[in-house]
C-alpha positions in Angstrom: -0.1 0.1 0.0 1.6 3.4 -1.1 -0.7 6.2 -0.1 -0.1 9.4 -2.3 0.3 12.6 -0.8 -3.1 14.2 -0.2 -4.2 16.9 -2.5 -5.5 19.1 0.3 -1.9 20.0 1.6 0.5 21.4 -0.9 4.1 20.6 -1.0 5.3 24.0 -2.4 4.0 27.6 -2.3 3.1 29.2 -5.7 3.1 32.6 -6.6 -0.4 34.4 -6.4 -0.2 35.5 -10.1 0.2 31.8 -11.0 3.9 32.3 -11.9 6.9 29.8 -11.1 7.2 28.2 -7.8 8.9 30.5 -5.3 12.6 29.4 -4.8 13.6 29.5 -1.1 16.9 29.7 0.3 18.3 26.3 1.4 18.0 26.0 5.1 20.1 24.0 7.5 18.5 20.8 8.5 17.0 20.7 12.0 18.4 17.4 13.3 16.0 15.4 15.7 17.0 14.3 19.1 13.7 12.3 19.6 11.1 10.8 17.6 8.1 12.7 16.1 5.0 10.6 16.3 2.3 12.1 13.8 -1.2 11.1 15.1 -4.7 12.1 13.8 -7.7 11.1 12.0 -7.2 9.5 8.5 -6.8 12.3 5.7 -5.2 14.8 8.3 -2.1 14.9 6.4 0.2 12.6 8.3 1.9 11.0 5.5 2.4 14.1 3.5 3.8 15.8 6.6 5.9 13.1 7.6 7.7 13.1 4.2 8.3 17.0 4.3 9.6 16.6 7.9 12.0 13.9 6.8 13.4 16.3 4.0 13.7 19.2 6.6 15.6 17.2 9.1 17.4 14.5 7.3 15.7 11.8 9.6 14.2 8.7 8.4 10.3 8.4 7.7 8.2 5.4 8.6 4.7 4.9 7.6 3.4 2.5 10.2 0.8 1.2 8.0 2.9 0.5 5.2 5.5 -1.3 7.4 2.8 -3.5 8.8 1.6 -4.2 5.1 5.2 -5.0 4.1 5.8 -7.4 7.1 2.4 -9.1 6.7 2.4 -9.4 3.0 -1.1 -8.3 2.7 -3.2 -5.0 2.6 -4.8 -3.7 5.8 -8.3 -4.5 4.6 -7.2 -8.2 4.2 -5.5 -8.2 7.5 -8.8 -6.9 9.0 -10.8 -9.5 7.3 -8.3 -12.3 7.8 -7.5 -11.6 11.5 -9.7 -8.9 12.9 -9.0 -5.4 14.1 -7.5 -6.6 17.5 -4.7 -8.5 15.6 -3.9 -5.5 13.6 -3.7 -3.3 16.9 -1.3 -5.8 18.3 1.0 -5.4 15.4 0.9 -1.7 15.8 2.1 -2.0 19.5 4.8 -4.2 18.6 6.1 -2.1 15.8 6.0 1.1 18.3 8.1 -1.0 20.8 10.7 -1.5 17.9 10.8 2.1 17.0 11.7 3.1 20.7 15.0 1.3 20.1 15.7 2.9 16.7 17.5 6.3 15.8 15.0 9.3 15.9 12.8 9.3 13.0 9.5 10.9 11.8 6.8 8.3 12.2 3.3 8.5 10.6 1.0 6.7 12.8 -2.2 4.9 11.9 -5.4 6.6 12.7 -6.3 4.3 15.6 -2.8 3.9 16.9 -3.5 6.0 19.9 -6.6 4.3 21.1 -4.5 2.1 23.2 -3.0 3.7 26.3 0.0 1.3 26.0 0.8 2.8 22.6 0.5 6.3 24.0 2.8 5.5 26.8 5.5 3.9 24.5 5.4 6.9 22.2 5.8 9.6 24.9 8.7 7.6 26.4 10.4 7.8 22.9 9.5 11.1 21.5 7.0 13.7 21.0 3.3 13.1 19.9 2.0 15.8 17.4 -1.8 15.7 16.5 -2.6 17.0 13.1 -6.1 18.3 12.9 -8.7 19.1 9.9 -12.3 19.8 9.7 -14.5 16.9 8.7 -15.3 18.4 5.4 -11.6 18.4 4.5 -11.1 15.1 5.8 -14.1 13.8 3.8 -12.8 15.5 0.4 -9.3 13.9 1.0 -10.4 10.4 1.6 -13.6 10.0 -0.4 -12.1 8.2 -3.4 -9.9 5.8 -1.1 -10.3 2.3 -0.9 -7.8 1.5 1.8 -9.6 2.7 4.9 -11.3 -0.3 6.3 -12.9 1.5 9.3 -15.0 3.5 6.6 -16.1 0.5 4.7 -19.7 1.1 3.8 -19.6 4.4 5.7 -17.8 6.7 3.4 -20.0 9.8 3.8 -19.6 13.1 5.9 -22.1 12.3 8.7 -20.3 9.3 9.8 -16.9 10.9 9.5 -18.0 13.6 11.7 -19.1 11.1 14.3 -16.1 8.9 14.1 -13.9 12.0 14.5 -15.7 13.3 17.5 -15.6 10.0 19.2 -11.9 9.7 18.7 -11.1 13.5 19.5 -10.8 13.3 23.2 -8.4 10.5 22.8 -6.2 12.3 20.3 -6.0 15.5 22.4 -5.3 13.5 25.7 -2.3 11.7 23.8 -0.9 14.9 22.1 2.0 17.0 23.1 1.1 19.6 20.5 -1.7 20.1 18.1 -1.2 21.7 14.8 -4.2 22.5 12.3 -3.6 21.5 8.6 -6.7 23.1 6.8 -5.6 25.5 3.9 -1.9 25.3 4.7 1.1 24.1 2.8 3.1 21.0 4.2 6.0 23.3 4.6 4.1 25.7 6.9 2.7 22.9 9.0 6.1 21.2 9.5 7.8 24.5 10.3 5.4 25.0 13.1 5.8 21.4 14.2 9.5 21.8 14.3 9.1 25.4 16.2 6.8 23.8 18.8 8.1 20.3 19.5 9.8 21.3 22.7 6.7 22.8 24.3 5.2 21.3 27.4 2.5 18.6 26.9 -0.7 20.0 25.9 0.7 23.2 24.8 -1.7 23.3 21.9 -3.5 25.9 19.9 
């Protein structure tokens, strides 16, 4: 499974007059001294921002879902059908444990990774948890053509997404050290804010 960067987050800024992309001065990479775990509902831009943060810091990037797919040799919907959601959640927990013993990297977590308290504790022990947020309408627009979101099977509609987001919101907010909004912003803008705020005290969100 190779998810493409979502269209709702731009990778580069463009001149207002539609001209060529702005060429920015090359900046010194900001090295990581701990992991950055990106969490949030599906379609909030975790994969896109993980790739951007990897470029900006020189750190490795890991897509947890893709890593699990590679190890299991089957797509996530297949894992759910064959073994159930509990089995998949166990795989997430084991992978997070492994990440804790690796060099600092940028980790894009599956949408349900923080639903287990054990996972949250492991992530906090190894790095910073950054919550990416988006409005339900933005999420729906980003995922409506996707076929690899098993929790939305048969429920790919805005009312259901709103309900599920609201159900998960308290868990996301409780787990996060920092929260960053993604609506209407470029990936670079989002990642610059993440790097600026990653040392904030837990729950220093806005």
